[in-house]
C-alpha positions in Angstrom: 47.8 61.6 -77.4 46.7 58.1 -76.4 44.6 57.4 -73.3 43.1 54.3 -71.7 39.6 54.5 -70.3 39.1 51.7 -67.7 35.4 51.0 -67.5 33.1 50.8 -70.4 29.7 52.0 -69.1 28.4 55.5 -68.7 31.4 57.2 -67.4 33.5 55.4 -70.0 31.1 56.6 -72.8 31.6 60.2 -71.5 35.4 59.9 -71.4 35.6 58.3 -74.9 33.2 60.8 -76.5 35.2 63.8 -75.3 38.5 62.2 -76.1 37.4 61.6 -79.6 36.4 65.3 -79.8 39.9 66.1 -78.8 41.2 63.9 -81.7 42.9 61.4 -79.3 43.4 57.7 -79.7 41.3 55.8 -77.1 41.7 52.3 -75.7 38.8 51.0 -73.6 39.5 48.4 -71.0 36.7 46.4 -69.4 36.3 42.9 -68.0 33.1 42.4 -70.0 32.8 42.5 -73.8 30.1 44.4 -75.6 30.0 47.4 -73.2 28.6 50.7 -74.4 31.9 52.6 -74.6 33.5 49.8 -76.8 31.9 51.3 -79.9 33.5 54.7 -79.3 37.0 53.4 -78.9 39.9 52.9 -81.3 40.7 49.6 -79.5 38.8 47.5 -77.0 40.7 45.2 -74.6 38.8 42.7 -72.5 40.7 42.6 -69.2 39.9 42.4 -65.5 42.5 44.8 -64.0 42.1 43.1 -60.6 43.0 39.7 -62.0 46.2 37.9 -62.7 46.6 39.0 -66.3 49.4 41.6 -66.8 47.7 44.9 -67.8 50.9 46.2 -69.5 49.7 45.4 -73.0 46.6 47.5 -72.4 48.0 50.3 -70.3 51.7 50.4 -71.0 51.6 52.4 -74.2 49.2 55.2 -73.1 49.9 58.7 -71.9 47.0 58.8 -69.4 44.6 56.4 -67.6 41.1 57.7 -66.9 39.2 55.4 -64.5 35.6 55.2 -65.4 34.2 52.8 -62.8 33.4 52.6 -59.1 34.9 49.3 -58.2 37.3 49.9 -55.3 39.4 46.8 -55.9 39.9 47.9 -59.5 40.8 51.5 -58.5 43.3 50.3 -56.0 45.0 48.1 -58.6 45.1 51.0 -61.1 46.7 53.2 -58.4 49.4 50.6 -57.8 50.0 49.9 -61.4 50.2 53.6 -62.2 52.7 54.2 -59.4 54.9 51.3 -60.3 55.0 52.0 -64.1 55.0 55.8 -64.1 51.8 56.2 -66.2 49.6 59.1 -65.1 46.3 58.2 -63.5 43.5 60.9 -63.5 42.3 60.0 -60.0 42.3 61.5 -56.5 42.0 58.5 -54.1 41.6 60.6 -51.0 38.8 62.8 -52.3 37.1 59.8 -53.9 37.2 57.9 -50.5 35.0 60.6 -49.1 32.7 61.4 -52.0 32.0 57.7 -52.8 30.3 57.5 -49.4 27.2 59.7 -48.8 27.6 59.3 -45.1 31.2 60.6 -45.2 30.1 63.4 -47.6 27.4 64.5 -45.3 29.8 64.7 -42.4 32.0 66.9 -44.5 29.1 69.2 -45.4 28.2 69.5 -41.7 31.8 70.4 -40.8 31.7 73.2 -43.5 28.3 74.4 -42.6 27.0 73.5 -46.0 23.2 73.5 -46.4 21.8 70.0 -47.0 18.4 68.3 -46.6 17.7 67.4 -43.0 18.4 63.9 -41.7 15.7 61.5 -40.5 14.2 61.3 -37.9 14.7 65.1 -37.3 12.7 65.7 -40.4 9.2 64.5 -41.2 8.0 62.5 -44.2 8.3 62.4 -47.1 11.9 61.2 -47.0 14.4 60.0 -49.7 16.3 56.8 -49.0 19.4 56.0 -50.9 22.5 53.7 -50.5 25.5 55.4 -49.0 27.7 54.0 -51.6 27.4 54.5 -55.4 26.3 57.4 -57.5 23.2 58.3 -59.6 19.7 57.2 -58.9 20.5 53.5 -58.2 18.4 52.4 -55.2 16.7 55.7 -54.6 13.2 55.5 -53.1 10.8 58.1 -51.6 8.7 57.3 -48.6 5.7 59.1 -47.1 4.7 56.2 -44.8 6.9 55.8 -41.7 6.0 52.1 -41.3 6.9 51.3 -44.9 10.1 53.3 -44.4 11.0 51.3 -41.2 10.4 48.0 -43.0 12.7 49.1 -45.8 15.4 50.1 -43.3 15.1 46.9 -41.3 15.5 44.7 -44.4 18.4 46.7 -45.9 21.8 45.0 -45.7 23.8 48.1 -46.8 24.3 51.5 -45.2 21.5 53.9 -46.1 21.1 57.6 -46.0 17.7 58.9 -45.1 16.9 62.6 -45.6 14.0 64.9 -46.0 12.6 64.9 -49.5 12.5 68.5 -50.8 11.0 69.4 -54.2 12.6 71.8 -56.6 14.8 72.0 -59.7 18.2 70.3 -59.7 21.5 71.6 -60.9 25.1 70.4 -61.4 28.5 72.0 -61.4 32.0 70.6 -62.0 35.0 72.1 -60.4 38.7 71.4 -61.1 42.0 72.3 -59.5 44.1 71.8 -56.4 44.1 73.5 -53.0 44.1 77.3 -53.4 43.5 77.1 -57.1 40.1 75.9 -58.0 38.1 76.8 -61.1 34.3 76.2 -61.1 33.1 75.3 -64.6 29.5 75.7 -65.9 26.3 75.2 -64.1 23.8 72.9 -65.9 20.1 72.2 -65.3 19.0 68.6 -64.6 15.6 66.9 -65.2 14.7 63.6 -63.8 12.5 60.6 -64.9 10.1 58.7 -62.7 12.9 56.9 -60.9 14.9 60.1 -60.2 17.4 59.2 -62.9 18.6 62.2 -64.9 16.9 62.1 -68.3 17.8 65.6 -69.6 20.5 68.2 -69.2 20.2 71.8 -70.3 22.8 74.6 -70.6 23.2 77.4 -70.0 21.4 77.4 -66.6 18.2 79.2 -65.8 19.6 79.9 -62.3 19.9 83.5 -61.2 23.4 85.0 -61.4 23.4 85.5 -57.6 22.7 81.8 -57.0 25.3 80.8 -59.6 27.9 82.8 -57.6 26.7 81.1 -54.4 26.9 77.7 -56.0 30.4 78.3 -57.2 31.6 79.4 -53.8 30.0 76.4 -52.2 31.8 74.1 -54.7 35.1 75.8 -53.8 34.5 75.5 -50.1 33.8 71.7 -50.5 36.9 71.3 -52.8 39.1 73.0 -50.2 37.8 70.9 -47.4 38.5 67.7 -49.5 41.9 69.0 -50.6 40.8 67.9 -54.0 43.4 67.2 -56.7 41.5 67.0 -59.9 37.8 67.1 -60.9 34.6 66.9 -58.8 31.0 67.5 -59.5 28.4 68.9 -57.1 24.7 68.4 -57.4 22.2 70.8 -55.6 18.5 71.3 -55.4 16.8 74.7 -55.2 14.1 74.8 -52.6 12.4 77.9 -51.2 15.1 80.1 -52.8 17.9 78.2 -51.0 20.5 75.8 -52.5 21.0 72.6 -50.7 23.7 70.1 -51.6 22.6 66.6 -52.5 25.8 64.8 -53.3 29.4 65.1 -54.7 31.6 62.8 -56.7 35.3 63.2 -57.2 35.6 61.7 -60.7 34.6 62.5 -64.3 30.8 62.4 -64.3 28.5 61.4 -67.1 26.1 63.6 -69.1 27.0 67.1 -67.9 30.5 67.3 -69.4 29.1 66.7 -72.9 26.5 69.4 -72.4 29.2 71.8 -71.2 31.3 70.9 -74.2 28.6 71.7 -76.7 27.7 74.9 -74.9 31.1 76.3 -74.4 33.6 74.2 -76.3 35.3 73.4 -73.0 36.4 69.7 -72.9 36.8 68.3 -69.4 38.8 65.4 -70.6 41.5 67.7 -72.0 41.4 69.7 -68.8 42.0 66.4 -66.8 44.9 65.6 -69.1 46.5 69.0 -68.7 46.0 68.8 -64.9 47.6 65.4 -64.4 50.3 65.5 -67.2 51.3 69.2 -66.7 50.7 70.1 -63.1 52.0 73.6 -63.5 49.3 74.4 -66.1 46.8 77.1 -65.0 43.2 76.1 -65.7 41.3 79.0 -67.3 37.9 80.1 -66.2 35.0 78.8 -68.3 34.2 81.2 -71.1 30.5 82.3 -71.4 28.2 79.8 -73.1 28.1 80.3 -76.9 25.2 78.0 -77.5 22.1 76.6 -75.8 22.2 72.8 -75.5 19.6 70.1 -74.8 21.0 66.7 -74.0 18.5 63.8 -73.4 18.0 60.1 -73.6 15.2 58.3 -75.6 14.2 54.7 -75.8 12.3 53.4 -78.9 10.2 50.3 -78.9 7.4 49.3 -81.4 4.8 52.0 -81.3 6.4 53.9 -78.4 9.1 56.5 -77.5 10.1 57.2 -73.9 12.3 59.9 -72.6 14.3 58.0 -69.9 17.1 58.4 -67.4 20.6 57.5 -68.4 20.2 53.9 -67.1 18.7 53.1 -70.5 22.0 53.8 -72.2 23.9 51.6 -69.7 21.8 48.7 -70.9 22.9 49.2 -74.6 25.7 47.3 -76.4 28.5 49.2 -78.2 27.4 52.7 -79.1 28.4 54.9 -82.0 28.2 58.6 -82.7 25.9 59.6 -85.6 25.9 63.2 -86.9 22.6 64.8 -88.1 20.6 62.1 -86.4 16.9 62.8 -87.4 17.7 66.6 -87.3 19.6 66.5 -84.0 23.2 67.8 -84.1 24.5 64.4 -83.0 23.3 61.2 -81.2 25.2 58.6 -79.3 23.2 55.5 -80.1 22.8 51.8 -80.8 20.3 52.5 -83.6 20.7 50.7 -86.9 18.3 50.4 -89.8 15.8 47.7 -89.2 16.1 47.6 -85.5 12.7 47.6 -83.6 14.2 48.6 -80.3 17.0 51.1 -79.7 18.2 53.9 -77.5 19.9 57.2 -78.2 21.3 60.2 -76.4 20.2 63.2 -78.5 22.3 66.4 -78.5 20.7 69.6 -79.7 22.6 72.9 -79.9 21.2 76.2 -81.1 21.8 80.0 -80.5 19.3 80.1 -77.7 17.1 77.8 -75.6 13.9 78.5 -77.5 15.5 77.6 -80.8 17.0 74.5 -79.2 13.6 73.4 -77.9 12.0 74.0 -81.3 14.7 71.8 -82.9 14.4 69.2 -80.2 10.7 68.9 -80.7 11.2 68.7 -84.5 13.6 65.8 -83.9 11.2 63.9 -81.7 8.4 64.5 -84.2 10.6 63.2 -87.1 11.4 60.1 -85.1 7.8 59.5 -84.2 6.7 59.9 -87.8 9.5 57.8 -89.3 8.8 54.8 -87.0 5.0 55.3 -86.5 5.4 55.8 -82.7 1.9 56.7 -81.4 2.8 56.8 -77.7 5.2 59.3 -76.2 6.1 59.4 -72.5 8.3 62.1 -70.9 7.1 61.6 -67.3 8.8 63.2 -64.3 9.5 61.8 -60.8 6.8 59.6 -59.2 5.2 60.1 -55.9 6.3 58.8 -52.5 5.4 55.3 -51.1 
């Protein structure tokens, strides 16, 4: 099996990592050299798929193309090339058009009577402001001062979503399938850094079974409304014993698929391949988690170690997988002996969460002792403006 991953940043790292676990050959395509996913590929090709250069040498020999980017022009070109040359593309353009816009997504939630945070100005402060386009924490800010909020909105040149800020734990769930045949996968727990960027994923979830069932049904309802063909992830927050949907994305996400893989052995990239290459294949329900997993990002500088959101990994050059990394099961990292500054995604798996946390703490302690890192920062979200 040979796949092309188009886009070499965080989604590309996820796709490459899981494809390697499946034993596949991977080609990474990106218009910029030195992207993080390039180090996980069998072959890297520098190519702008929206340009004049013929993409056939990069894409013509693969069985499946996985888009790992959010550039609409590039996605449109990939759709056209896939259709004209008969190479499968793991992408649902219709669902993506809705989920890539938070404003469109919120209208969908309203039509399905899905609980979400209230919109401004119907809610009071504090509020969260985030761009309508794009995913993750990029551009997210919290305001408790209406005047500062208004100034922010007045100077913004892009559509913004403004909703009540509600505290509580965050969770994620992927769902795959087609209308009438959807399979929710595994709920994972998310922890954020000071910028509301996900710094840590844990599995299995600490969510009550009744809420897991509710979350799964909510995901199915949204997928049916979208008429989803493929994979989508749903993020929620639990507040006052109620789940409220924050956002959805119809694409392969980053971070959570690897945590799901280490917990259950379920590989979302192989599921995508089965779905798009063999449409009659029935996707099986996720088997119960076999192991507890802690997946988190660290950044090391002289004398200091910080637990950071995944943005720190996007800033790296080509990454590699290192087994037994300072007692972690594995790490995806740009570390090399002699480097004074480096980052790593640590993957810890044990029989239960307590054992996983003990091993995680031992890994952090070993890194601190090895590199004489006196300062350690694992701060959570900051306060409103």
